[in-house]
Residue, then its C-alpha position, 0 to 999 in steps of 0.5 A: x346667584x351662584x349658590x345651589x341648595x342641596x336635596x329638598x332645600x330652597x333659597x328664599x328672598x324675604x319680602x321687605x318688612x312693612x314700613x307703615x301700618x294700614x292706618x299710616x303709622x310709621x313703624x320703627x326698626x325696633x318694632x318691625x316683625x320678620x317677614x313671613x313671605x318671600x320669593x323662591x330664588x333657587x330650588x334643590x334637585x329633590x329628596x331621595x325617598x326610602x325606596x331610592x326614588x328621587x322625589x322632585x320638589x313641588x316649588x319652582x323659582x319665582x314662586x311667592x311663598x309663606x313660611x314660618x316666622x323662625x323657619x330657615x337659616x339666614x345667609x348673606x350673599x353679595x350684600x343680599x339677605x336670603x333664607x335657606x330652608x327645607x321645602x317642608x318649612x314652607x306653608x303655602x304658595x301665594 
């Protein structure tokens, strides 16, 4: 990937939406929900605090994360969809 996020932003590759329910019912495209799970593919350098100190990000490339349903901005690079969001928009590392 040739995109490098700035400051405390990260780029997430969202997981694929579920095709079937646990009971085997196939979900049509119109009823699929946006995934709330993904993998970190790029991390920014960190955020500068009010004291002027660089605060390194806690996330690393390859981390599996959970994020809000409407978090981030959708971008497309080389035909692949990604989300760019602040590190604070991520709820947990799985």
